[in-house]
N, C-alpha and C positions, 0 to 999 in steps of 0.2 A: 109132489115137489122134489126136483134134482139134489140129491144129495151130495154135495161136494166135501171129500174128504181133505185135500190139501192142492196147493198149486204143486205141480209136477215138471216141468220144463218149460224152457222158451225155445222157440227155434227162430233165428235170425238171417234172412237173407244177406250175403255182402260182397261187395266188388272186389275185395281182396281176402282170400282165405291166409294167406301169409301174414298180413297185417292183422287180421282177428287174431291169429294164433299169438304173433308176439305180444299183442296188446292182453291177452287173457292170461297169458302166463308170466311176462314180464312187469307187468302193471296191476291186472285184477288178482293174480294169485290163485287161479283154479288149475287144475290138473289134468292134463291131455289123457283122455281115456281111450279114444281110438280116433284113427285120420283114415280119409279114404280119398280119393281123387277129387270128389266135390263136395266134402263134408268133414267136420272136425266137431268131435263130441268132448265135451269138458265134465269135470265133476267137480262138485262142491262139498258135497258131503257121501253119506253110504250108497246113495243110487248110482246106476250105472253111467247117467249123466242128468245135468240137470240144464246144461245149455249146449246148443247145436247151431254152429254156424255153417251156411251152405252156400254155394255158389248161387248169386241169385240177386234179384231187385232187392235192396234194403229196406224198401217199402213192404216187402212180404216178411210179415211177422206174425208168429203164433204162438199163443199162451196154451199149455196143456193142465187140465186138473183130474184128480184122481176120482173114480167113483169105486164103489165096491165090489161090484160083480158086473158079470155080462148082461144079468138080469135086469139089473139097476140102468144098464147104459142103454138096452133095449127101450125100457120106459122112458128113459130121457130122450130118446130119438122120437117116438111116439108123442112126448109133450110138445118138444120144440116144433115138430113138422105141423102139429095141430094149432101151433100159435104163428104159424106164418116164419119159420126158420129153417129153410131146408137143410136136411142133414146130408153129409156124405159119411156113408160107411166105408171105413180104411181097409182097403186090400192088404192083402197077406204081407206083399211087400212092401206097403207103406209103413205097417205095423212094424216090420222089421227094422225099417230105419228110425222109427222113435223107440225101438225096444220095449214094445208093450204087447200084452197079449189081444188086445183089441181097442179101437177107440172110432168114435165119430167126430166130424168137424162140422162147424156150423158159424154163423157170424152173429153177434149180439146188435142189440138195435143201432149202435153207432157204428156198425160195420168191422170191429175187431173181431179177426179169426181165432176162434176158441176150438180146444179138442177136449174133449171128455176121454179118459182112457181107463183101462184095466190092468192091474198088475204089471205095473212098470218094473223094470228089472232092477235089482238091487247087485251090489257090487262084492265080490268075495273078499277084496282086499280092501282095507282101511283107506280112507282118502289121505292124500299126501301132497299138499300144496306146493306148487311152483315157487312159493316165494313165502316168507313168514308174515303172511296178511292176517292169521287169528281166523280165518272164516270158519265158520261152525255149520253153514248151510244156506240154501237157498230158501226165502221166507216168503216175500210178496211181491207183487208187481204194482206199478200204477198204469191204469188203463186210460186212454184219450177217451171222452167222452163229448158227444155233440149236445147232448141235453143230460146233465146229471140226476134231475128229478126223475124223468123216463128210466135213464138206466139204473138208479137205484130201484126203481120198482121190480125190473127185470131181476136183477141179481137175488132180491129179499122175497119176491113173491113166486117166482119160477124156479130159483134155486134157495138153498139153505143160508144163505149170508145173512147176517146180522150186523146192523149199524152200531159200530162201538161208539164214534163221535162223527159230527160233523164240522166242517170249516164253511161257511156259507152254505152252498146247497152242495158242496163234494162231501160225499160219503166215505168214509174208514170203514171198511168192513170184513168181518171175521169168516171164517167157517170152521174154526176149531177155537181154542183157546187163546190164542196169541191175538193181541189187539186189532189188528188187521191183515187181510191176505191179498185184499183188494182194495186200491185207492184210485178212485175216481178224479179223472183231471180236465177241467173244459177244454177244449179243443175244436179246431175247424173241421177235423177228420180224424178218422180211426189210425191206432197204432197202441206200440207200447210207449208210455210215459217214461217209464224208469223200471229198472230190474234190481230187487233188494238182496244182500247177502247179511245174514248176521254174522258179527265179529265176537270174540271172546271178553274184550275188555275197551275200555276208555282210551287204555295206553294203544290198542290195535289202531282205532279210528285216528289218532293222532299221528301214529307212526306213518301210517298209510297217508297223510295229508303232506307229510315232509316227503316222502318217497315218491308219490305221484307228482309234487311240486318239481322236484330235482328231474323227475322223468317227461317235464313239459306236458302233463296231461293236464287239459283245462279243469279247474275247480269250478264248478258251478253254483254249488251253496254248502257253506258250512266251513269248519266244524261249527256245529249247532247242536241245540236239544230241543224236540218237539213237545210242546206242551199239551198235546193230545196222547201220545202214547209213552211220553217219557224216555224216548229212545234219543241219544245222542248219536248224530249222525253225520255223514260227508257224501257229498253227491260229485262225480265226475264225470267228463265226457269221454267216450270210447270210439271205437270205429263207426262209421257213417252216420254221427251224430247221437248214437244211443247212449241214455245216460244211466249209470251204474250207481248204487249206494252201499254203502258200509253204515250197519246200525248195530248198537248194542243197548241191551237194558229195556227192552220194549215191554211194556205190560202184559198182562194176561188178566183175561176175565174169568174169575174164579167162579161167580155167582150169576149164571145165567138170568135166574128169576128176578134177582135185585138190581140188575144193572140197567143204567137208564141213559142214554145216550146224551153227551154235552154237545151244545151249540156254541161254537166259536165265531167271531165275526172274520169275514173273510179281509185280512190285513196281515202285515209282515208278522206281527207277534203272535199270530195264532199259529204259523208255520215255525219260528223259532223263537224261544224263550230267552235266548243269549244275544240277541241283536242282530246276527248272520242275515243277510238278504239274498234271495236269489238272484243269480244273474240271467235266469230265464223264468217263464211264468209257469207255476207249479201248480 
């Protein structure tokens, strides 16, 4: 079984690096770590970067997950190849672009581009936000799924993800104590459905609601509270249609042995207990 430690980064193609940087700093509140002619690296916590925009097709989207060491990375490559998931071993220049010691790339059953990485770089200086969004770190991703039941089996039987709760057939899965690191979202094709950053307080969520509204950033869901994880949330749309989320107060699963996933119906009240309704399918 592939042992994922945490989600590490998102890599997003963009039609405009200038627009992406303006949004990431003026609206989202990330810190620019590095710029090059074709790429923009952004920080949200102690890591060297958790989001990278690069000039390219906005449909070119990748999520990275950390594994413990190169031995486990090699074992993961063997496992994936044996299951019919062709593996790309990162060359030195590709590892440098991702700021990792080593990585492999593959596609999950829905066609999402996934990378497993070893030794992602940390930053020697503390994270300093470009605006007071209260961000404490990159926390989870929503992944498009053309078959959530099939994809749940992949993430739980091939990898070490554990189901915390389900909404219909949608699985909210964790790889550590945090309620979920991966959320599957029904879709017609692959892609990142949303990118989540945790913030410090409810006040941060509401301050950002007003700030983003003033900046005319489309609010697509919230403010609200998830009955599954208990998190207070806000979803909003960034460049190239990518949806970002702020949330706070997400539950942690303290006792792995006794936890049993709850089943929620696939309906609006299972997504928000306060009554907010999404402006797009979630």
